[in-house]
C-alpha positions in Angstrom: 27.7 -14.2 3.9 25.8 -13.4 0.7 22.8 -15.3 -0.4 24.7 -16.6 -3.5 27.9 -17.8 -1.7 27.0 -20.5 0.7 28.7 -23.6 -0.6 27.7 -25.5 2.6 24.0 -24.7 2.2 21.9 -27.9 2.3 19.6 -28.7 -0.7 15.9 -27.7 -0.7 14.8 -31.4 -0.2 16.5 -31.5 3.2 14.7 -28.4 4.5 12.6 -29.2 7.6 8.9 -29.8 7.0 6.0 -28.7 9.3 2.4 -29.9 9.4 -0.4 -27.3 9.4 -3.3 -28.7 11.3 -7.0 -27.8 11.0 -6.6 -25.0 13.5 -3.7 -23.4 11.7 -5.7 -20.2 10.7 -6.3 -19.6 14.5 -2.8 -20.6 15.8 -0.6 -19.5 12.9 1.5 -16.8 14.8 2.4 -18.9 17.8 2.8 -22.1 15.8 5.3 -20.7 13.3 7.1 -18.8 16.1 7.5 -22.1 18.0 8.6 -24.0 14.9 11.2 -21.4 14.1 12.6 -21.8 17.6 12.7 -25.6 17.0 13.9 -25.7 13.4 15.5 -22.4 12.6 14.3 -19.4 10.6 13.4 -21.3 7.4 11.2 -24.4 6.9 8.4 -25.6 4.6 4.9 -27.0 4.4 3.1 -28.9 1.8 0.3 -27.2 -0.1 -3.0 -28.9 -0.3 -3.8 -30.7 -3.5 -6.4 -28.2 -4.6 -4.0 -25.3 -4.1 -1.0 -26.8 -5.9 -2.0 -25.7 -9.4 -1.8 -22.1 -8.2 0.8 -22.1 -5.5 3.0 -25.1 -6.3 3.7 -28.1 -4.0 5.6 -26.3 -1.2 5.4 -23.1 0.8 8.6 -21.9 2.3 8.2 -20.0 5.6 10.8 -17.5 6.7 10.6 -16.2 10.3 12.5 -13.6 12.3 14.2 -10.2 12.1 17.0 -11.5 9.9 14.5 -13.1 7.5 12.6 -9.8 7.4 15.7 -7.8 6.6 16.8 -10.4 4.0 13.5 -10.4 2.1 12.5 -6.8 2.5 15.9 -5.1 2.1 19.2 -6.8 1.6 18.2 -9.4 -0.9 14.9 -8.1 -2.2 15.9 -8.6 -5.8 15.5 -12.3 -5.3 11.8 -11.9 -4.7 8.8 -10.9 -6.7 5.7 -9.1 -5.3 3.8 -9.9 -8.4 4.4 -13.6 -8.3 3.7 -13.5 -4.5 0.6 -11.4 -4.3 -1.2 -11.8 -7.7 -2.0 -15.5 -7.2 -3.2 -14.7 -3.7 -5.5 -12.0 -5.0 -6.8 -14.5 -7.5 -7.2 -12.1 -10.4 -10.0 -10.2 -8.7 -8.3 -6.9 -8.8 -6.2 -5.0 -11.3 -2.5 -4.8 -10.6 -1.5 -2.0 -8.2 1.4 -0.9 -6.2 1.2 -4.0 -3.9 1.7 -6.5 -6.7 4.0 -4.7 -9.1 7.8 -5.3 -9.4 10.6 -2.9 -10.1 11.3 -0.9 -12.2 7.6 -0.3 -12.8 7.0 -0.3 -9.1 9.6 2.4 -8.5 8.0 4.6 -11.2 4.5 4.2 -9.6 5.8 4.7 -6.1 7.6 7.9 -7.1 4.4 9.3 -8.5 2.3 8.3 -5.5 4.7 9.2 -2.6 3.6 12.9 -2.4 0.0 11.9 -1.7 1.1 9.9 1.4 3.8 12.1 2.9 3.2 13.1 6.5 2.9 16.7 5.4 -0.3 15.8 3.5 -2.0 14.3 6.6 -3.3 17.7 7.5 -5.5 17.4 4.4 -6.9 14.0 5.4 -7.2 14.4 9.2 -10.3 16.7 9.1 -12.0 14.1 6.9 -11.1 11.4 9.4 -12.3 13.4 12.3 -15.7 14.2 10.7 -16.3 10.6 9.5 -15.4 9.2 13.0 -17.7 11.7 14.7 -20.6 11.0 12.3 -20.3 7.2 12.4 -19.9 7.0 16.2 -22.5 9.6 17.2 -25.2 7.1 18.2 -23.1 4.5 19.9 -24.1 5.4 23.5 -27.8 5.3 22.5 -27.3 1.9 21.0 -25.5 0.7 24.2 -23.7 -2.2 22.5 -21.7 -2.3 19.3 -19.5 -4.6 17.3 -16.4 -2.4 17.2 -15.0 -4.4 14.3 -18.0 -3.8 12.1 -18.2 -0.1 13.2 -14.5 0.5 12.6 -14.9 -1.1 9.1 -17.5 1.5 8.2 -15.3 4.3 9.4 -12.1 3.2 7.7 -13.9 2.5 4.4 -15.7 5.8 4.5 -12.4 7.6 5.2 -10.6 5.7 2.4 -13.4 6.4 -0.1 -13.4 10.1 0.6 -9.7 10.6 0.8 -9.0 8.5 -2.2 -11.8 9.3 -4.6 -13.8 12.1 -3.0 -16.9 10.0 -2.2 -18.6 11.3 1.0 -20.4 9.0 3.4 -23.8 8.1 2.0 -25.4 5.9 -0.6 -22.5 5.9 -3.1 -20.0 4.9 -0.5 -22.3 2.3 0.9 -22.7 0.8 -2.6 -19.0 0.9 -3.2 -18.4 -0.9 0.1 -20.9 -3.6 -0.7 -19.2 -4.2 -4.0 -15.8 -4.6 -2.4 -17.2 -6.8 0.3 -18.8 -9.0 -2.3 -15.4 -9.5 -4.0 -13.4 -10.0 -0.9 -15.9 -12.2 1.0 -18.1 -13.8 -1.6 -21.4 -15.3 -0.7 -21.7 -18.9 -2.0 -25.4 -19.3 -1.3 -27.2 -20.5 -4.4 -24.0 -21.0 -6.4 -23.5 -24.6 -7.4 -20.7 -24.5 -10.0 -17.4 -22.6 -10.4 -18.7 -21.2 -13.6 -21.6 -19.6 -11.7 -19.1 -18.2 -9.1 -16.8 -16.7 -11.8 -19.8 -15.2 -13.6 -21.1 -13.6 -10.4 -17.6 -12.2 -9.4 -17.1 -10.7 -12.9 -20.5 -9.1 -12.7 -19.6 -7.5 -9.4 -16.2 -6.5 -10.7 -17.6 -4.9 -13.8 -20.0 -2.9 -11.7 -17.2 -1.8 -9.4 -15.0 -0.8 -12.3 -17.7 1.2 -14.1 -18.2 3.2 -10.9 -14.5 3.9 -10.4 -13.8 4.6 -14.1 -16.6 7.2 -14.0 -14.8 8.8 -11.0 -11.5 8.7 -12.9 -13.1 10.4 -16.0 -14.7 13.1 -13.8 -11.4 13.7 -12.0 -9.5 14.1 -15.3 -12.1 16.6 -16.4 -12.0 18.5 -13.1 -9.1 17.5 -10.8 -10.0 17.2 -7.2 -8.1 17.7 -3.9 -8.0 14.0 -3.0 -5.5 11.2 -3.6 -7.1 10.3 -7.0 -6.8 14.0 -8.0 -3.1 13.9 -7.1 -2.6 10.7 -9.0 -4.4 12.0 -12.1 -2.0 14.9 -12.2 1.1 12.9 -11.4 3.8 12.7 -13.9 7.2 14.2 -14.6 10.0 14.2 -17.2 11.0 10.7 -16.2 7.5 9.2 -15.9 4.4 9.3 -18.0 1.1 9.9 -16.2 -1.0 7.0 -15.0 -3.3 5.4 -17.5 -7.0 4.7 -16.6 -6.2 1.0 -16.1 -3.2 1.8 -13.9 -5.4 4.2 -11.8 -8.0 1.5 -11.5 -5.5 -0.9 -10.2 -4.2 1.6 -7.7 -7.7 2.4 -6.5 -8.5 -1.4 -6.1 -5.5 -2.0 -3.9 -5.6 1.3 -2.0 -9.3 0.9 -1.2 -8.7 -2.6 0.2 -5.4 -1.9 1.9 -6.7 1.5 3.1 -9.4 0.0 5.2 -9.0 -3.7 5.9 -5.8 -3.6 7.9 -6.7 -0.4 9.7 -10.0 -1.9 10.7 -8.4 -4.8 12.4 -5.8 -2.7 14.1 -8.3 -0.1 15.5 -10.8 -2.7 16.6 -8.3 -4.7 18.6 -6.8 -1.4 20.0 -10.1 -0.2 21.4 -10.9 -3.7 22.8 -7.5 -4.0 24.5 -7.8 -0.6 26.1 -11.3 -1.5 27.4 -9.8 -4.7 28.8 -7.0 -2.8 30.7 -8.5 -0.1 32.8 -5.2 1.0 34.4 -3.7 1.5 31.1 -6.8 3.3 29.9 -6.6 5.7 32.9 -3.0 6.6 31.9 -4.2 7.0 28.3 -7.0 9.4 29.4 -4.6 11.6 31.4 -2.2 11.8 28.4 -5.1 12.4 25.9 -6.9 15.0 27.9 -3.6 17.0 28.4 -2.8 16.8 24.7 -6.3 17.8 23.6 -6.4 20.6 26.1 -3.4 22.1 24.4 -5.2 22.2 21.1 -8.5 23.4 22.3 -10.0 20.0 22.1 -9.2 19.4 18.4 -7.6 16.2 17.3 -4.6 17.6 15.4 -1.4 16.1 14.2 0.4 17.9 17.1 -2.1 16.3 19.6 -1.6 12.9 18.1 2.2 13.3 18.3 2.0 14.2 21.9 0.1 11.0 22.8 3.2 8.8 23.2 1.5 6.1 25.2 -1.2 5.8 22.5 1.6 5.3 20.0 3.2 2.5 22.1 -0.2 0.9 22.5 -0.9 1.0 18.7 2.6 -0.6 18.2 1.8 -3.3 20.8 -1.6 -4.0 19.3 -0.1 -4.4 15.8 2.5 -6.8 17.3 0.0 -8.9 19.2 -2.7 -8.9 16.5 -0.7 -8.4 13.3 -3.1 -7.1 10.7 -1.1 -8.8 8.0 0.1 -12.3 9.1 2.3 -13.6 6.2 3.4 -11.7 3.2 3.8 -13.8 0.0 6.8 -13.6 -2.4 7.7 -15.5 -5.5 11.4 -16.4 -5.8 12.9 -15.2 -9.1 16.6 -15.9 -8.2 18.1 -18.7 -6.2 19.2 -17.9 -2.7 20.5 -19.5 0.4 19.3 -18.5 3.9 19.4 -20.2 7.3 21.6 -22.9 5.9 19.3 -24.0 3.1 19.2 -23.5 -0.7 15.9 -22.1 -2.2 15.6 -22.4 -6.0 13.9 -19.9 -8.2 10.3 -20.7 -8.8 9.6 -21.4 -5.1 7.0 -19.6 -3.1 7.8 -17.9 0.2 5.7 -16.7 3.1 7.5 -14.2 5.3 5.7 -14.4 8.6 5.4 -11.0 10.2 3.0 -12.3 12.8 5.3 -15.2 13.9 8.2 -12.8 14.2 6.1 -10.7 16.6 5.7 -13.7 18.9 9.4 -14.7 19.2 10.4 -14.8 22.9 14.0 -14.1 22.2 13.0 -10.8 20.7 9.9 -9.8 22.8 9.8 -10.8 26.5 6.6 -12.7 27.3 5.4 -12.3 23.6 1.8 -13.4 24.3 1.3 -10.7 26.9 -0.1 -7.3 26.1 2.5 -4.8 27.3 2.7 -1.4 25.5 5.5 -0.3 27.8 7.8 -2.7 26.0 8.2 0.0 23.3 8.7 2.9 25.7 12.2 4.0 27.0 14.3 2.5 28.3 13.1 -0.9 27.1 12.4 -0.1 23.4 12.3 -3.8 22.3 11.8 -2.9 18.7 14.9 -0.6 18.5 17.1 -3.2 20.1 16.5 -5.6 17.2 16.0 -3.9 13.8 13.3 -5.5 11.6 11.6 -7.0 14.6 8.4 -4.9 14.6 7.2 -5.1 11.0 3.4 -4.3 11.3 3.7 -2.2 8.2 6.5 -4.1 6.5 10.0 -2.6 6.1 12.7 -1.6 3.8 12.3 0.4 0.6 8.8 -1.0 0.1 7.4 -0.3 3.6 3.7 0.3 3.3 3.1 3.5 1.5 0.1 4.2 3.7 1.9 3.9 7.0 1.4 7.5 7.9 -2.2 7.5 6.8 -3.0 4.4 8.8 -1.3 5.4 12.0 -2.9 8.9 12.0 -6.4 7.4 11.4 -6.1 4.7 14.1 -4.9 7.3 16.7 -7.5 9.8 15.6 -10.2 7.2 16.1 -9.0 6.2 19.5 -8.7 9.8 20.7 -12.2 10.7 19.5 -13.9 7.6 20.9 -12.1 7.4 24.2 -12.7 11.0 25.1 -16.4 10.6 24.6 -17.2 7.0 25.6 -16.6 4.4 28.3 -16.0 1.1 26.7 -16.4 -2.3 28.3 -16.1 -5.7 26.6 -19.2 -7.8 26.5 -18.4 -10.9 28.7 -18.4 -14.4 27.3 -17.3 -13.7 23.8 -15.4 -16.1 21.7 -12.6 -13.8 20.5 -9.9 -14.8 18.2 -7.8 -13.4 15.4 -8.1 -15.7 12.4 -5.9 -15.7 9.3 -7.9 -17.2 6.4 -6.0 -14.9 4.1 -2.8 -12.8 4.6 -5.0 -10.2 6.4 -6.2 -11.3 9.9 -9.5 -10.4 11.4 -11.5 -11.2 14.6 -13.6 -14.1 13.5 -16.8 -13.2 15.4 -16.3 -9.5 15.6 -15.7 -7.7 19.0 -18.6 -6.6 21.0 -18.3 -3.6 23.4 -20.7 -1.9 25.7 -20.7 1.8 25.2 -21.7 4.6 27.6 -21.0 8.3 27.7 -17.7 9.2 29.5 -18.6 11.3 32.5 -15.1 12.7 33.3 -13.6 14.4 30.3 -11.8 17.6 29.6 -10.3 19.3 26.6 -13.7 19.6 24.8 
């Protein structure tokens, strides 16, 4: 039955209400999964008083594969990415692909798609391999690392070089510090909101000056990176990107290009270190794949590592990098037996869907084999595994992220033995749509003594 034709749909005011307790940021995936089993796939929660001016009085949660299909595909015209993401981003960044609606989004995506096709990964993979090797070279000497912090350096360096041609060094370190200052602002010494806004705008202006300088240089002499492709993009249907449009794309791509990948790769390496039997199987597969390529981490080698692929999928399910994706409702709809009016705000909970026991057996248990034949839990129920979204607006960087995470795992696991530091307080926390380990993830690192394939 369509979203518009549900005469028996109950009014919005009758939609079930849940309460988010103080530990919500830590328990969100399991809490919302449990509530969806109790109440159905749609319910709401009241927004705090300080957030109502920006987000309205109610947040509507939608949970489950059918909700994912509804929002991402079959009824996507009812939802606005701009009205969902832009208030969440708080005006810190220019508008980019993430928070632009059709038809402008379709124009921008058409221009950007070639830069993210799987065929172009052969251009980026050598950069990934070099950055990973350089950044991890001294880990064994150090003996203990925070894999989240180290993965973040790697993923940002990769994003900076592949996007704008900045190689690891002082310029990239400065760019990273500016992004971190915007995304995780330091309130020390700030007493008023005016001081906070002034500080953020100062950081933003410095960031924009650096990126606009790169854009101008690229226009004068196009480069073989993503910015170079975007500068040259345009066709008979679409005008080239303006400088402000390019700035917006770089803002979003530099954030999206490293934050989610950081979380995914850090938890992946931790989980492998925690499960030695799985790691032994991984080493067998990895050594065989790399032996066939002379020890080089190539796309063919990555494709051959099927178990690694299942483990990446399971890591993304259990520790969803993006917890809830926001949407603004621009057209009334009915779903799950309730009417939702235009002007409402929806959170589609990817992380909660990944914890539904009717979809994933023992959903809180780490089990990569759930994605291997013959089980293939994700294929039994379409739109159940949505780590990178789904539908026509599936994450444009899905190929980039998956290749990078797998390349990082292959390089590190063939060289090092990893063991979790005992006694850590580990938890994935969702203070924003993107989750992260609250205290980092500490691993002990030693050279791997048994290796082959280079």
